[in-house]
C-alpha positions as CSV (number, residue, x, y, z in Angstrom):
1,M,5.4,44.4,7.6
2,K,4.9,41.1,5.6
3,E,4.2,37.8,7.4
4,Q,7.2,35.6,7.1
5,V,6.9,32.0,5.8
6,V,9.9,29.7,6.2
7,I,10.3,26.7,3.9
8,L,12.4,23.8,5.3
9,G,13.7,21.6,2.5
10,A,14.3,22.8,-1.1
11,G,13.1,19.9,-3.1
12,E,10.2,20.1,-5.5
13,S,7.5,20.5,-2.9
14,G,9.6,23.1,-0.9
15,V,10.4,25.3,-3.9
16,G,6.8,25.0,-5.0
17,A,5.6,26.2,-1.5
18,A,8.2,29.1,-1.7
19,F,6.9,30.1,-5.1
20,L,3.3,30.1,-3.9
21,A,4.1,31.9,-0.7
22,K,5.8,34.7,-2.6
23,A,2.9,34.9,-5.1
24,K,0.5,35.3,-2.1
25,G,2.5,38.2,-0.7
26,F,4.5,36.6,2.1
27,A,8.1,37.3,2.9
28,V,9.8,34.0,2.2
29,F,13.0,32.3,3.4
30,V,14.1,28.8,2.3
31,S,16.5,26.7,4.4
32,D,17.9,23.3,3.4
33,N,20.3,21.5,5.6
34,G,21.8,19.7,2.6
35,F,22.7,21.1,-0.8
36,I,20.0,22.4,-3.1
37,P,19.8,20.9,-6.6
38,S,20.8,23.4,-9.3
39,K,17.4,23.3,-11.0
40,F,15.6,24.3,-7.8
41,K,18.3,26.9,-6.9
42,K,17.7,28.5,-10.3
43,V,14.0,28.9,-9.6
44,L,14.8,30.5,-6.2
45,K,17.2,33.0,-7.8
46,E,14.9,33.9,-10.6
47,E,12.1,34.6,-8.1
48,E,14.5,36.5,-5.8
49,I,13.6,34.3,-2.9
50,D,16.1,34.3,0.0
51,F,17.6,30.9,0.7
52,E,20.4,29.1,2.5
53,E,21.9,25.6,2.0
54,G,24.1,23.3,4.1
55,Q,22.7,24.6,7.3
56,H,19.6,25.8,9.3
57,T,20.1,29.2,10.8
58,T,17.9,28.9,13.9
59,E,17.6,32.6,14.6
60,K,16.3,33.3,11.1
61,I,14.0,30.3,10.9
62,L,12.3,31.1,14.3
63,T,11.2,34.5,13.1
64,A,8.6,32.7,10.9
65,S,4.8,33.1,11.5
66,E,4.6,29.7,9.8
67,I,7.0,26.9,8.7
68,V,6.3,24.7,5.7
69,K,8.5,21.6,6.1
70,S,9.5,18.7,3.8
71,P,7.8,15.5,4.7
72,G,11.2,13.9,5.0
73,I,12.0,16.0,8.0
74,P,10.7,14.2,11.2
75,D,8.8,16.1,13.8
76,T,11.6,15.2,16.2
77,A,14.2,17.2,14.3
78,P,15.8,19.8,16.6
79,I,14.7,22.8,14.5
80,I,11.0,21.5,14.5
81,L,11.0,21.0,18.3
82,K,12.4,24.6,18.8
83,A,9.7,26.0,16.4
84,K,6.9,24.2,18.4
85,E,8.3,25.5,21.7
86,K,7.7,29.0,20.2
87,N,4.2,28.0,19.0
88,I,5.1,28.4,15.4
89,S,2.7,26.6,13.1
90,V,4.5,23.8,11.2
91,V,2.6,22.4,8.2
92,S,3.1,20.4,5.0
93,E,3.2,21.8,1.5
94,I,-0.1,20.1,0.8
95,E,-1.8,21.9,3.8
96,F,-0.3,25.3,2.7
97,A,-1.3,24.9,-0.9
98,I,-4.9,23.7,-0.3
99,R,-5.8,26.9,1.6
100,H,-4.9,28.9,-1.5
101,S,-7.0,26.9,-4.0
102,K,-10.7,26.7,-4.9
103,A,-10.3,23.2,-6.4
104,K,-11.8,20.0,-5.2
105,F,-9.3,17.5,-3.7
106,I,-9.1,13.7,-4.0
107,G,-6.6,12.3,-1.5
108,I,-5.3,8.7,-1.7
109,T,-3.3,6.9,1.0
110,G,-2.4,3.4,2.1
111,T,0.8,1.4,2.8
112,N,0.7,-0.2,-0.6
113,G,-1.0,0.6,-3.9
114,K,-1.5,4.4,-3.4
115,T,0.7,5.4,-6.4
116,T,-1.2,3.0,-8.8
117,T,-4.6,4.2,-7.5
118,T,-3.6,7.8,-7.8
119,L,-2.4,7.4,-11.3
120,L,-5.5,5.4,-12.3
121,T,-7.8,8.0,-10.8
122,Y,-6.0,10.8,-12.5
123,H,-6.1,8.9,-15.8
124,L,-9.9,8.3,-15.6
125,L,-10.5,12.1,-15.0
126,K,-7.9,13.3,-17.5
127,E,-9.1,11.0,-20.3
128,N,-12.6,12.3,-19.8
129,G,-11.8,16.0,-20.2
130,F,-11.6,17.1,-16.5
131,N,-9.2,19.9,-15.6
132,V,-7.2,17.9,-13.2
133,G,-3.7,18.0,-11.6
134,L,-1.6,15.1,-10.4
135,T,0.3,15.8,-7.2
136,G,1.6,14.6,-3.8
137,N,4.1,11.8,-4.0
138,V,3.7,11.7,-7.8
139,G,3.2,14.4,-10.4
140,H,4.2,17.9,-9.6
141,S,4.2,20.2,-6.6
142,L,0.6,21.1,-5.6
143,A,1.8,24.5,-4.5
144,M,3.4,25.3,-7.8
145,Q,0.4,24.2,-9.7
146,V,-1.9,26.3,-7.5
147,A,0.3,29.3,-8.1
148,K,0.7,29.0,-11.8
149,D,-2.4,27.3,-13.1
150,D,-4.9,26.3,-10.5
151,K,-7.1,23.3,-11.5
152,E,-10.7,22.2,-11.0
153,Y,-9.6,18.9,-9.4
154,Y,-6.4,17.6,-7.9
155,V,-5.6,13.9,-7.3
156,I,-3.1,13.7,-4.4
157,E,-1.0,10.7,-3.4
158,L,-0.6,11.2,0.4
159,S,2.1,9.6,2.6
160,S,1.6,9.4,6.3
161,F,4.3,12.0,6.6
162,Q,2.4,14.4,4.5
163,L,-0.8,13.7,6.4
164,D,1.0,14.4,9.7
165,G,1.4,18.0,8.5
166,M,-2.3,18.5,7.5
167,F,-4.5,20.2,10.1
168,K,-7.2,22.4,8.7
169,S,-7.3,21.3,5.0
170,K,-10.3,19.2,3.9
171,L,-10.6,16.7,1.1
172,N,-13.7,16.2,-1.0
173,V,-12.9,12.5,-1.6
174,A,-10.6,10.3,0.5
175,I,-9.3,6.8,-0.2
176,L,-7.7,4.5,2.3
177,L,-6.5,1.3,0.6
178,N,-4.7,-0.7,3.4
179,V,-2.6,-0.2,6.5
180,T,0.2,-2.6,7.3
181,P,3.4,-2.0,9.4
182,D,5.8,0.4,7.6
183,H,7.9,3.4,8.6
184,L,7.3,2.5,12.2
185,N,10.6,4.2,13.2
186,R,8.8,7.5,12.7
187,Y,5.9,6.4,15.0
188,D,7.8,5.1,18.1
189,N,7.5,1.6,16.7
190,D,3.8,1.9,17.5
191,F,1.5,0.5,14.8
192,Q,-1.6,2.3,16.3
193,K,0.2,5.7,15.9
194,Y,0.8,4.9,12.2
195,L,-2.8,3.8,11.7
196,H,-4.1,7.0,13.3
197,S,-1.7,8.9,11.0
198,K,-3.4,7.3,7.9
199,F,-6.8,8.2,9.3
200,R,-5.9,11.9,9.3
201,I,-7.0,11.7,5.6
202,I,-10.7,12.1,6.7
203,R,-9.9,15.0,9.1
204,N,-12.3,17.9,8.6
205,M,-14.4,16.1,6.0
206,R,-18.1,16.9,5.9
207,K,-21.3,14.8,5.5
208,E,-21.3,15.4,1.7
209,D,-17.7,14.3,1.3
210,V,-16.9,10.7,0.3
211,F,-14.6,8.2,2.1
212,I,-13.7,5.1,0.1
213,Y,-12.1,2.5,2.2
214,N,-11.1,-1.2,2.1
215,Q,-13.2,-3.0,4.6
216,S,-11.3,-6.3,3.8
217,D,-8.5,-4.7,5.8
218,Q,-9.4,-5.5,9.4
219,N,-7.3,-2.6,10.8
220,I,-9.3,-0.2,8.7
221,K,-12.7,-1.8,9.3
222,E,-12.2,-1.7,13.1
223,Q,-11.0,1.9,13.1
224,V,-14.0,3.0,10.9
225,E,-16.4,1.4,13.4
226,L,-14.7,3.1,16.3
227,L,-14.8,6.5,14.7
228,K,-18.4,6.4,13.6
229,S,-17.5,9.0,11.0
230,H,-20.3,11.2,9.7
231,V,-18.9,11.4,6.2
232,S,-20.4,9.5,3.3
233,L,-18.9,6.0,3.5
234,L,-18.2,3.8,0.4
235,P,-16.7,0.5,1.6
236,I,-15.0,-1.8,-1.0
237,S,-13.9,-5.4,-0.3
238,M,-12.4,-8.5,-1.8
239,E,-15.7,-10.4,-1.2
240,K,-19.3,-9.4,-0.9
241,M,-20.0,-8.0,2.6
242,N,-23.2,-6.6,4.0
243,N,-22.6,-3.0,3.1
244,S,-20.0,-3.3,0.3
245,D,-20.4,-0.7,-2.4
246,A,-17.9,-2.6,-4.7
247,Y,-16.5,-6.2,-4.7
248,P,-15.3,-8.8,-7.2
249,V,-17.3,-11.8,-8.2
250,G,-15.8,-14.3,-10.6
251,K,-14.7,-12.4,-13.7
252,E,-16.5,-9.1,-12.8
253,L,-16.2,-6.2,-10.5
254,V,-19.7,-5.4,-9.0
255,F,-20.7,-1.9,-8.0
256,M,-23.8,-1.1,-5.9
257,E,-25.6,2.2,-6.6
258,G,-28.7,2.1,-4.4
259,E,-30.8,-0.7,-5.8
260,T,-28.9,-0.6,-9.1
261,I,-26.1,-3.1,-9.8
262,K,-23.4,-2.2,-12.3
263,K,-20.6,-4.5,-13.5
264,I,-17.2,-4.2,-15.2
265,T,-15.7,-7.4,-16.6
266,K,-12.1,-8.1,-15.8
267,S,-11.2,-7.9,-19.5
268,Y,-11.4,-4.1,-19.0
269,L,-8.9,-4.2,-16.1
270,P,-5.4,-3.0,-17.0
271,L,-3.6,-4.3,-13.9
272,L,-2.6,-7.8,-12.6
273,G,-3.5,-9.1,-9.2
274,K,-6.3,-9.2,-6.7
275,H,-4.9,-6.2,-4.8
276,N,-5.3,-4.1,-8.0
277,M,-9.0,-5.0,-8.0
278,I,-9.1,-2.9,-4.8
279,N,-7.2,-0.1,-6.5
280,T,-9.4,-0.2,-9.5
281,M,-12.7,-0.3,-7.6
282,A,-11.5,2.7,-5.5
283,A,-10.6,4.7,-8.7
284,V,-13.9,3.9,-10.3
285,L,-15.9,5.0,-7.3
286,V,-14.1,8.3,-7.4
287,A,-15.1,8.7,-11.0
288,R,-18.7,7.9,-10.2
289,S,-18.7,10.3,-7.2
290,I,-18.1,13.1,-9.7
291,S,-20.7,11.7,-12.1
292,L,-18.5,10.2,-14.8
293,D,-20.6,7.7,-16.8
294,W,-19.9,4.0,-16.9
295,E,-19.1,3.7,-20.6
296,N,-16.5,6.4,-20.4
297,I,-15.0,4.9,-17.3
298,K,-14.6,1.5,-19.1
299,K,-13.0,3.2,-22.2
300,A,-10.5,5.0,-20.0
301,L,-9.6,1.8,-18.0
302,K,-8.6,0.1,-21.3
303,T,-6.0,2.8,-22.0
304,F,-4.3,3.0,-18.6
305,K,-0.6,2.1,-18.2
306,N,0.8,1.9,-14.7
307,A,4.0,3.6,-13.6
308,P,7.3,1.8,-14.1
309,H,8.6,-0.6,-11.5
310,R,5.2,-1.8,-10.3
311,L,4.6,-5.3,-11.7
312,E,5.9,-3.9,-15.0
313,F,6.0,-6.4,-17.8
314,V,9.5,-6.1,-19.3
315,G,9.4,-8.8,-22.0
316,D,9.9,-12.5,-22.7
317,I,12.7,-14.7,-23.8
318,N,11.8,-18.2,-25.2
319,G,8.4,-18.1,-23.5
320,I,9.7,-17.0,-20.1
321,S,8.1,-13.7,-18.9
322,F,10.1,-11.1,-17.0
323,Y,8.4,-8.6,-14.6
324,N,9.9,-5.6,-12.8
325,D,8.4,-5.0,-9.4
326,S,11.3,-3.0,-7.9
327,K,8.9,-0.7,-6.0
328,A,8.0,-3.7,-3.7
329,T,10.3,-2.6,-0.9
330,N,8.4,-4.4,1.9
331,V,7.2,-8.0,2.4
332,D,3.5,-7.0,2.2
333,A,4.1,-5.7,-1.3
334,V,5.8,-8.9,-2.3
335,W,2.8,-10.9,-1.0
336,Y,0.6,-8.9,-3.5
337,A,3.0,-9.5,-6.3
338,L,3.2,-13.3,-5.7
339,E,-0.6,-13.5,-5.4
340,S,-0.9,-11.9,-8.9
341,F,0.6,-14.9,-10.8
342,E,-0.6,-18.4,-11.5
343,N,2.5,-19.5,-13.4
344,P,5.6,-21.0,-11.7
345,L,7.9,-18.2,-10.5
346,V,11.6,-17.6,-10.2
347,L,11.8,-14.8,-7.6
348,I,14.6,-12.3,-7.5
349,M,14.6,-10.6,-4.1
350,G,16.9,-8.9,-1.6
351,G,18.7,-5.7,-0.7
352,T,18.8,-3.7,2.5
353,D,16.6,-5.5,5.0
354,K,14.2,-3.3,7.0
355,G,13.5,-5.8,9.8
356,N,11.5,-8.0,7.4
357,D,9.3,-10.8,8.7
358,Y,9.2,-13.2,5.7
359,T,6.8,-15.6,7.4
360,Q,3.9,-13.7,5.9
361,I,4.9,-14.9,2.3
362,D,5.9,-18.4,3.3
363,E,2.6,-20.0,2.0
364,L,2.8,-18.2,-1.3
365,V,6.5,-18.9,-1.8
366,A,6.0,-22.6,-1.0
367,K,3.0,-22.8,-3.4
368,K,4.3,-20.7,-6.4
369,V,8.1,-20.2,-6.3
370,K,10.4,-22.8,-7.7
371,S,13.7,-20.8,-7.2
372,I,14.9,-17.7,-5.3
373,V,17.8,-15.6,-6.6
374,A,18.9,-13.4,-3.6
375,L,20.3,-10.1,-5.0
376,G,22.2,-8.1,-2.4
377,I,25.4,-7.6,-0.5
378,D,24.2,-9.6,2.5
379,N,21.7,-12.3,1.6
380,T,22.1,-14.3,4.9
381,K,18.6,-13.6,6.2
382,I,16.9,-14.6,3.0
383,E,19.0,-17.8,2.7
384,S,18.4,-18.9,6.3
385,H,14.7,-18.2,6.2
386,F,13.7,-19.9,3.0
387,K,16.2,-22.8,3.0
388,G,13.9,-24.7,5.4
389,Y,11.4,-25.5,2.6
390,L,12.9,-24.3,-0.7
391,K,16.0,-26.1,-1.9
392,D,16.9,-23.9,-4.8
393,I,18.3,-20.6,-3.5
394,T,21.2,-18.8,-5.2
395,S,23.0,-15.5,-4.1
396,T,24.7,-12.8,-6.1
397,D,25.5,-9.1,-5.8
398,S,25.1,-8.5,-9.5
399,V,21.8,-7.8,-11.2
400,F,23.3,-9.1,-14.5
401,N,24.2,-12.4,-12.8
402,A,20.8,-12.5,-11.1
403,I,18.9,-12.3,-14.3
404,E,21.1,-14.9,-16.0
405,I,20.7,-17.3,-13.1
406,A,17.0,-16.8,-13.0
407,Y,16.7,-17.5,-16.7
408,S,18.7,-20.7,-16.3
409,K,16.3,-21.8,-13.6
410,A,13.1,-21.1,-15.6
411,K,11.4,-22.8,-18.5
412,S,8.9,-21.7,-21.1
413,G,5.7,-20.6,-19.3
414,D,7.5,-19.6,-16.1
415,V,7.8,-16.0,-14.8
416,V,11.0,-14.3,-13.6
417,L,9.8,-11.7,-11.0
418,L,12.0,-9.0,-9.4
419,S,10.1,-8.2,-6.2
420,P,12.8,-7.4,-3.6
421,A,11.0,-7.0,-0.3
422,C,13.9,-4.8,0.7
423,A,15.3,-1.3,0.2
424,S,17.7,-0.9,-2.7
425,F,20.5,1.2,-1.1
426,D,23.1,-1.6,-0.8
427,L,23.7,-1.8,-4.6
428,F,21.5,0.9,-6.2
429,K,20.7,4.6,-5.8
430,N,17.0,3.9,-5.2
431,Y,14.3,1.5,-6.3
432,E,14.0,3.2,-9.7
433,D,17.7,2.7,-10.4
434,R,17.3,-1.0,-9.4
435,G,14.4,-1.4,-11.8
436,E,16.2,0.3,-14.6
437,R,19.3,-1.9,-14.1
438,F,17.0,-4.9,-14.1
439,K,15.5,-3.8,-17.5
440,E,19.0,-3.2,-18.9
441,A,20.1,-6.7,-17.7
442,F,17.0,-8.2,-19.4
443,T,17.9,-6.5,-22.7
444,A,21.5,-7.7,-22.5
445,L,20.3,-11.2,-21.8
446,K,17.8,-11.2,-24.6
447,N,20.4,-9.9,-27.1
448,K,22.8,-12.6,-25.9
449,V,20.2,-15.4,-26.2
450,E,19.1,-14.3,-29.6
451,S,22.7,-13.9,-30.8
452,N,23.5,-17.5,-29.7
453,Q,20.4,-18.8,-31.4
454,K,21.4,-17.2,-34.7
455,T,24.9,-18.6,-34.4
456,L,23.5,-22.1,-33.8
457,S,21.1,-21.8,-36.7
């Protein structure tokens, strides 16, 4: 009788895990408490994989020898607690897929910057001819790629939720960019539990494996010292420290390779902001760890374009630049965005507050922001916090009004920056929808301004 694998959640990762499980000879059952999107249901039907939607049939699920669960399902969900009572193994799709692949794995995590670093690392390898897959929180299901066309390398963006479901899998290269409070509702509001979750990324790594970490982040630095990890450590930092393997100096990124010093001038860097220096140094060290030469690294850096909604330049109107940073859904991410600009800013922020502490951006707002446009249904918290030292605060619940107000507050040389610090669900489907609506509003405003100028001329 075949071993039974049950997949909980029929999104891309769940359907990928089901496809791989069937390919490896398991009996497979997929259960989704919600409704399965038609494109995924089609795959399950074509592969003749048994599934249910709109419910979890406990009796059927608990016959599993192993459960692969969606990272969105918390460990405290009743069905997961029942499975653990029966000593059924519960793992993530990443854990399940890695054991069926002979590839080398590069895992990247952090509270902020992991998507950018993952995409840049993938780009450096892909542009230089490596057989590489992009997966995790970006790209496509790892399990589906392993089943259909296994690669030589995979670059994986890993959330803490995915890491929590990884037990025996081992990465060849791991990157930890930063750890600041986020998702604490999943960790009993205990930051140390969240920090330890992030450090699961080096679980099972061996001496020859490489751990790239940001030693400028005090939480990470202290935890590394406590762990006394035996893996090969490559610390990076925002200033030269005793054992830094990479750090910025003036207009250059400096890399230490034994007694050899290599430098990349900032003219090669495709990304704004000091935080993106950390992201770039991490990606470059990955490339060097698999022997990619310096000239090819620099050529590939020049051609990189970041994902949408991450400090994305949208365009300019009469010398005023507009940037879409809709992905900045926490205050820490907004700090990085504000730090990236020298020009005066009109900041569009707001949405569904997640218990935000705005004091951490007070200094940068006071120094760089001339006006705030609060975009949300309830802007009370933003208004009350910033009114103490910033006189120009306007509220609206329309992205089209927000961008027109921001334009009216700005002058040539200024930057209008959407960097919300909040979730998007009060007015938008998600942060992508918010960013797309912002870009639509920019286009409408640009057309209106240009039309008015033609009329006047």
